[in-house]
N, C-alpha and C positions, 0 to 999 in steps of 0.2 A: 211584665205587673201580672199579665193574665196568668203566666206560668205558677208564680207564687200563689195568687187567688185561688188557681185550679187545686193546689197542694192544700191550701187552707180547707176549703169546701171539703173535698174528699177526706183530708184528716180528720176533720170533725164528726163529719158523718160516721166514718167508722170508729170513732172516737165512743160514741154512742153505745156501738157493739162492743169494744174495748171494755165499758163499763161494766156490761153484762159478763163479760168473760172474765173480768176482775172478781165478780163475786162469786162464780163458780170456782174460777182457777185459784184464787188467792185467799177468799173466805172459806168457803166450803171444801177446799181440796178435792173437787169432783171434777172429773175428766168427761166432761160433757160435750160431746159431739152432735147434739139436738142442733148447736148453734148454725151447722151448715143445712139444715132444712127449716129453721124460724126466722133466718135472714130471708131469704127468698119468701116465704109464709107471708111476711109483711108486703114484700111487693106484690104477690098474687091477690091479697085481701084488697091492697090500695088499687089494682089494675081492675080489678071485677065492681069496685063501689064507683071509681071514679069513670069508667065506660058507662055507668047505668046512672050518671049525674048527681051522684053523691057529694055532699059538701067534703073539700079536701080536707080539712080540719078534724072531720069525724072520722075519716079513715084513717090518721095517725091513731085516734084513740081505739078504734076497733082491732087496728094492728097490734097495738099493744097488747090488747085484750085477748087475742087470737095467740100471740106468742106466748103469755103466761098460761093460757090452756095448755099448749104443750110441752113447757115447761111441767106442770102439774102431772101430766100422763106421764113423761119422763121418770118424774119422783114418784108416782105411783106404782110405776114397772120396777123400780131399783127397790121402793120401801116394803110394799105389799107383796109383790110377787117374788122378792128376795134376787132378782137379778143383779149381777155385779154393773157397777156404776158406768163403766166404759161400754160395756152391752147396753145397756138401757139406752144412752145415747145413740148408740148406732142403731139401735131397731126403731127410735124414733125420728131419727133423721131420713131412714131409709122409706117410712110411711109416709113422711112429710113428702117426699118427691111427687107420689101419686097424688097425696092429698092436693099440693100447689097445682098441679095440674087439673085436677076437677074446680079447684076455685076459680083459676084465672081463664080456664075453657080451651085453651093452648099454650104452648112454650115460650109464644111471644107475643107480647099485646103491646103496640106501639099506643102513646099516650099525648102525641103532639097537638090534637085538636083538642085535648080537655084541660079542664081549669085543673090548678094545683096550687098549693101553698105558696109557689114562688111567680105564680103568672093568672091571676083574676082580676076581674073588674073592681072590685072593692080595693085592692092593693095598688092597681094601676093609677087610682085616682087619688091615693094617700100619699103615694113616695115623690118627691121631690125629683125631678130630671136629673140633678146633680148626683143624686145616691143609687139611681138606677141600675148602674153597671155594678155596684156592690150589694145589693138588695139581697140576693141568692145567699151570699156569705153571711150577711147580717142575719137573715132569716135563721141560718142554719147555726150560726154561732148563739142565737138567742135559744134554739130549742135544745143545744148541748148543754148549756148552761142551767137550764130549768131542768132537765134530766140530772145534772150531776148534784144541784143543788139540794133535789127531793132525794137522792140517794142518800147525800151526807144526812140529812135529817132524819132518814128513815134509820140510818146504820146508829143514829144518836140515841132512839127509842130504845125499850125494853125488848121488842122482838128484835131489832137490829144485833141487841148485844149478844142476845140467845143464837142469832146467826153467826155471829164471829165466834162464839163459843162453841159450836158445833164443830167447826172446822180444827179450833186448836184443841179442845178437849172435852169431847163427847159425854165423857163420864159426868161432868160438871153440871151438862144440862139434864142429864137423866136424875142427878141428886135432886136438881131442883123442882123435881117432879114434874118436867115437860118432856114430851115425847122428842126425840133428836129426829125420828123420821120426819114428823110433821114440819119441824123447822127447816129441814131439807127441801122438802116439798114447797115450803114459801120461798127458799130462796133461789130454788130452780124456776118458779115461775116469775120472780122480779127479775132475774138473769136473762130469760128468754124474751119478756116483755120488752125488755129495751133492746135486746137484738133485733126483735121484728119490728119494733120502731123505725130502728135505724133502716131496715130493709125499707119501709115504706117511705121515708125522706131520701134514700137513695133513688128508688123508682121514680117517685115525683121529679128530682131532679134530673136524673137522666132520660124522663119522659118516655121510659119504657121498662116492661117487666121481661124477664128473660129467666126461664126455669132454673139454668147454670149458674146464676147471679150469686149463690151461696157456697159456689166450689170453692173451697180455700178461706172461707169467712173465719175460721176455728183459727188458721194460721196467722192469719192478719190481727186477729183479736189478742192470740197470746204473746206475739212479737210485740205488739203495743203493750200490753201490762210489763213483759219482761224488760222492756227498754226502759218505760217510763220509772218502772219501781226501781231498778237496777242503777240508774243514772242518779236519779233523785234521792235515792235511799237516806242520804246522811243530812238531806235538808229537812228539818223536822216542820219547818213552818209552812211546808209546802203538801197538803193533804193527797193521800193515796190516788183519790180520785182525780185530782189536777194532774199529778204526775202522769197518769195512765192517758190522759187527753193530750199531754204534750207528747207522749211516746208515741202516739198515734200518727200526730203531725209528722214527727222525726222521720217514722218508718214510711209514710206515704212521699215525703220528700226523698228519701234514698232509693225508693222505687221510681220515681219519677226521673230521678237523674241519671239511673242506671239505663233506664227504657232511653234516653237521649242517643246512648252510644250503642244500643244493640235495636235489632228487630221487635216489633210488638209482639210478633208470636215467641218471643224469648222471656215475656213476663213471669210466667209460671217457672220456670228454671232461674229466674233472679229471685224470685220471691223466696225459694226453697233455699238458694244460697244465702240469702241473707238470712232468714230465720235460722239455719245451722249456725252462721256465725255469731249471732245473738246467743243463739243457746250456749256455745263454747264459751263465750265469754262470761255469760253469766256463772256458769259451771265453776269456770277458773276462780269468778271472785267469791263464790260461796268455799272453795276448796282453801282459797288463801286465809278466809274469816277463820275457817274451823283451824289452820295451822297457827295461826297466831294466837288464836285461843288455847290451844294446847300448849303452845310454847309458854304462855302466861301461867297456867296451872302448874306448869313441871318446876318452872322458876320461883 
């Protein structure tokens, strides 16, 4: 049971990250590597604030805002400085490594004695003893659902429609007298804000900040998005954001099961192999769809 609960906890935390990657990868069609820097940015902000006695819930909000600021800078580098999208993300990711060290003060910050959203006096007094073993999962689930619902709501607004239009047809956005560059910046801000929020939740759940905690975050996010959108592609009643969250849980479950058969140091290799398999499967499906569509046209 503990094994399943751990998978759900980790899957939902990285599900928030995957929602951010969904915006850049699926909606904006922007290969944003800022993610590997903005995820630990949320952790660094959280560690710095919690060690100074800041409210852990306030740390979540500030972590989101810090991630949004990182996304805005990535967007400005790309839009205003005319740097290619991939390079813009690499530049910001590299810069954030040093920025995160400055914020946290060191590469490793333990938080075992600090109050977090999962362990504080107010929470201990409210939670019944029977629910305490599941309290961490419940809190993570609530935060993930709030992030998902707010993202779904935003995508239904005028700004959200413009965001989706930029990825599908940038010319349409220009014809509506809107600056597609500004729309991209908004999308990158929102995406990296969610990623940084995930980093804050992860940091508080693990009760430690590690400068390397963001390494491979983009791979996990992409894998979750690809799994979710591929498996549930034909289920129209399921929102894409829901599919992404389920994809994150499936991915984490695959990694957890694989690690049971291998040594812990094999984790990165397992992650790389799983991601390769996922990419091959998704590419094969796309080829099949295109082949079937071509056959129908010819007939």
